[in-house]
Every structure is written in structure tokens, then in C-alpha cells.
N, C-alpha and C positions, 0 to 999 in steps of 0.2 A: 189702445185706448186710454182713459187717465188713468194717474196714481191714486194710489191709497188715499195719499195724505188731499187730495183733488176731490175725493169720493167723499171721504170724512167731512169736508166742506162743504158740500153740496149735503148732504144730510142735516150739518148744524144751520144753512141757508135755507132747507126748508122748513125747518121747526120754527124758527126766524120770521121767517115769512108769514106760517100760519097765526102765529103769537099775535104779531102787530098790525093782521090785516082782521083779526079778532077782536082787539082790541083798539081799535080808528078806524078801521073799515078803509086804509087806505095803504097801497101797493106798497113794501118795501123796497127802497133805492139799492144798486148791489153797491154800492159802495167803492172803498179802494182797498189794496194790501190782500186779494184773490187769489189762487194759481192762476198766473198768466195761461196756464193751459184750456181753461174755461170759459175762456173768449172765441173757443173753435165754436161753430154750428155744430148740433148734436143731438140725435132727438131724446127725450129724456121724457121717465115716466115718475110720480113719486104714487107709492102706496101706503093708507093709512091702515092700521089694522089697530080693532080694540080687544081685547081679550081674547087674542087668536083669530077673532073675526075681520072680514072685511069691511072698512069704513069708507071708503071712498077710493078711487084710483083713476087717475085723469094725464092723459099726457100728450108729447108729439111723437108720431112716430117716426117723421121727418124731420133730416137736420133744420130747421127752417132759422133757429136763433141760438142763440151763443148758451151753450150748456148755464152758466149762470144764469141769465136771464128767464130762459125755458125752465128752471126749474122754481124761478121765484113765482112765474107763472101756474105754473103746474101743480104747485105745491097749495097754493092758494084754491086752484079750482077744483084739485080732489076734497078737500075740506067744506068748499060753498056750493059749486056746480055741476056735485057728481050728481044725477037724476034717480040714480037708485037711493040715494038715501038722505035724510033730512040734510041740515047745514050742522057743520062741526059747532058745538059752543065751547065758548071758553072755560067752562067747568066741566070739560070732556076732556080738554085738550090735553093734559097731565097722564090722561089713562092712552095715550095713541103712540101707538111705536111708528115708525117711518123706517118708507124703504126707497130708496132712489136706484134705482134703472137707467142707467147709461145706456144706448144704443148705437149697433152699427147701422151704416143705411142700411134699407132692407133693399134684397138682392130676389127679382124674380125666379123664379127655377123655372128653367124651362124643358120640358118633360114632351114625350112622343106620344106615349099611353100612362094615364092616372097612377097606374103600378109602379112607375119610377119614381113618384115621393116618396115608397120607402125606404129607397136607397140616399135619396136626396138630405132626409131630414135626420134629424137626431136629435132626441129625448133628453131634456135637458142642458142643451147646448143651445137649440134656435129657441127663437119664438115665430109665430106665423101671423100674417097679415094673408087676407082672402078679399078678393075684390070679384064683385058682379054686377056690372053697371053700374050706380050708385050705390050698391050697399058693401059696406064694409066692415072687415070685424077686424080685431088684433086679439091675440093672448100673448102674453108676454111670457118666457122660457119658463120658470117657474110655476107658471099652473099646470104646464103638464105633468111636471115631478110633482108638485104637493097634492094635484089630485090624481093620481098614478095612471097616466092616463098614457096610452101606447101611442101608436103615429095615427093609426086612423080613427080613435077617438079624439086624438088632439087637432086633427082635420075637420071632424066633425062638429065639434064644438068652437070652431073657429068660422064656422058657415053660419052656426047658432048665433054665433055673436053678432055677424053681419046680417043676421034677422031673413037668413035664407037657408032651403033646405039643406039639413044636415050632411045630404051625400052632393050638393052643388061643387063640390070637389072634385069631382069628376067629369063635371061638364067642361068643354074646352072654351068654352065662352068666359069660365073662371079664371081668373089671375090669383098663382098661389108664391106667395113674395115669402122670405125666410129672412130671417136675422138672427145676431146676438147679444145679449146682457150682460152689462156687467154692473153686477148686484153690491149696494152699498145699504148698509142700516144704522 
């Protein structure tokens, strides 16, 4: 994954990106002098919390942009485009705690029977993506830990995030992927 130095850089970049956007309405330029490893294409999520409550979370599950460009994009999106919340205001900016999660490439879990997911998924290490048709839901690794989910609850909540029935993970037409995340605060 990435170094602690690069992770800390991404947290500061996320903060700067949001503040700059709230002040100017413009996207921050990536600039120069950042750790070169951040040119690698990686999945990135930015989570905003206010007084220990979720305030926004948006990300790219797939490595479609460099980590630095992805962080700028999703930091702004978490602040102003998460449909679950009103846009973050400049007045509340200083009350936000930011988390940047850098993801490994999602890997499909191949099983002969749904019971095998219990052997393949580790709570606290793995995040999940569940896809059925055009419906897709993702939960970061820390969601299971923070909510004290067991593996079955984690699978069910990921299905619900996708907008499909909680037991869809048992359906062979449903694809289940796992990934790991490196969290920086």
C-alpha cells in the first residue's frame, strides 16, 4: 500500500481540497512536491465525521485515477455531493474530522456455496462490495468493526446498501468482492 507519510499527505490534501472548494467553488490543483507514490492509481474514500457522526462519505472503489487526483475529487464530493446529507458549509468545516481510506483492488470471492464466505471474509481487515445486476453496494472495512457486525450482518448490510434484499448474498447471481483498506486520519 502507501507509506504513512503519503497517507498523512492525503489527509491534509483532503482538508485543503474541501476548504478551497467551499471558499472558491473551484477544484484544488494537485500541485507539485507530493510523494511520488501517490501517482499510482488506487481506490480512495474520504469520510467526514462531525462530533462522531457521519457527515459524508464518497469514494472510488476501483483504481481509476491516481491516489492524489482521486483524493481531491472524493473529498469535495463527500463534502458537497453525498445525497444523504446537506452540503458542508464553511462555518462547520473546522468541526469535521477526516478519514482517508486507500483501497486495494477489489477481488471477487469465488465460492461453491454461500457458507464459504464465512471462511473468506475477515472482520476488521476486509471491506465488501456486493453486486447484483446494476445494483452495487460497498462498505469499508471499518464499518463492520465500528458497528460490531459479524460476517453475516456485514454481508446483509452491504446488500441493503446496494438496495437489494439483505439475503441476496446467498443468491448465486450476486457477486461478492472483498478488499482491504489503509486508514489515515
